[in-house]
C-alpha positions as a Python dict, from the first residue, in 0.01 Angstrom:
ca = {
    (1, 'M'): (0, 0, 0),
    (2, 'G'): (266, -259, 86),
    (3, 'V'): (264, -572, -24),
    (4, 'K'): (191, -828, 244),
    (5, 'R'): (408, -1129, 320),
    (6, 'K'): (313, -1488, 501),
    (7, 'K'): (486, -1505, 847),
    (8, 'V'): (733, -1797, 799),
    (9, 'P'): (689, -2059, 1092),
    (10, 'K'): (970, -2111, 1301),
    (11, 'L'): (1112, -2461, 1303),
    (12, 'V'): (1123, -2570, 1697),
    (13, 'T'): (1202, -2872, 1917),
    (14, 'I'): (956, -2885, 2191),
    (15, 'E'): (1032, -3074, 2495),
    (16, 'W'): (712, -3241, 2651),
    (17, 'K'): (638, -3457, 2935),
    (18, 'D'): (412, -3711, 2848),
    (19, 'I'): (130, -3871, 3076),
    (20, 'L'): (152, -4249, 3221),
    (21, 'G'): (-10, -4461, 3364),
    (22, 'T'): (8, -4820, 3476),
    (23, 'S'): (-204, -5121, 3634),
    (24, 'G'): (13, -5318, 3769),
    (25, 'W'): (208, -5368, 4108),
    (26, 'E'): (486, -5063, 4059),
    (27, 'K'): (571, -4832, 4368),
    (28, 'P'): (486, -4468, 4317),
    (29, 'E'): (854, -4369, 4286),
    (30, 'E'): (872, -4596, 4003),
    (31, 'V'): (585, -4428, 3791),
    (32, 'N'): (764, -4083, 3618),
    (33, 'P'): (620, -3933, 3308),
    (34, 'P'): (859, -3984, 3052),
    (35, 'T'): (994, -3686, 2851),
    (36, 'F'): (1016, -3636, 2461),
    (37, 'W'): (1115, -3416, 2168),
    (38, 'T'): (940, -3362, 1842),
    (39, 'T'): (1096, -3106, 1598),
    (40, 'G'): (880, -2944, 1362),
    (41, 'W'): (714, -2619, 1243),
    (42, 'L'): (577, -2375, 1463),
    (43, 'I'): (214, -2323, 1301),
    (44, 'S'): (39, -2202, 1571),
    (45, 'K'): (78, -2113, 1969),
    (46, 'S'): (-202, -2003, 2219),
    (47, 'I'): (-236, -2024, 2636),
    (48, 'H'): (-431, -2366, 2605),
    (49, 'V'): (-208, -2529, 2276),
    (50, 'V'): (105, -2507, 2061),
    (51, 'K'): (69, -2674, 1717),
    (52, 'V'): (372, -2825, 1483),
    (53, 'A'): (350, -2952, 1216),
    (54, 'T'): (629, -3181, 968),
    (55, 'T'): (464, -3132, 633),
    (56, 'K'): (403, -2871, 375),
    (57, 'D'): (253, -2898, -6),
    (58, 'E'): (272, -2739, -310),
    (59, 'K'): (-74, -2513, -199),
    (60, 'G'): (120, -2416, 68),
    (61, 'E'): (-127, -2614, 343),
    (62, 'W'): (38, -2795, 644),
    (63, 'S'): (-22, -3120, 719),
    (64, 'A'): (97, -3396, 973),
    (65, 'I'): (29, -3176, 1285),
    (66, 'T'): (83, -3263, 1652),
    (67, 'A'): (-93, -3049, 1902),
    (68, 'F'): (28, -3014, 2285),
    (69, 'P'): (-155, -2893, 2554),
    (70, 'S'): (23, -2592, 2697),
    (71, 'G'): (85, -2769, 3032),
    (72, 'C'): (316, -3053, 2913),
    (73, 'I'): (547, -2862, 2736),
    (74, 'K'): (862, -2769, 2935),
    (75, 'K'): (1046, -2584, 2679),
    (76, 'I'): (1044, -2480, 2288),
    (77, 'K'): (1366, -2390, 2147),
    (78, 'I'): (1387, -2199, 1795),
    (79, 'I'): (1637, -2403, 1537),
    (80, 'Q'): (1829, -2149, 1396),
    (81, 'V'): (1784, -2220, 979),
    (82, 'K'): (2062, -2043, 739),
    (83, 'K'): (1994, -1902, 425),
    (84, 'R'): (2111, -2087, 94),
    (85, 'P'): (2322, -1814, -77),
    (86, 'K'): (2174, -1706, -418),
    (87, 'K'): (2313, -1916, -696),
    (88, 'N'): (2434, -1691, -982),
    (89, 'P'): (2275, -1760, -1312),
    (90, 'S'): (2502, -1929, -1602),
}
């Protein structure tokens, strides 16, 4: 039996729309949902929710998690991370 490796999460930027409500006299054409971008490690993705985390501790536990309703997400872009070259032992 082979060694089972943990799946390494992908680093992503999520482009998403937020909800905006007003209580003033704004005209409908003046009220539009703003677009935001969040970058983090993609730790889960389902039909309903996408979760990214920005912090991992020495035990491998993720924290600083943001959960996005899938309907708010416009795009998920994978960020390519270059591996560091191995250092030669001195």
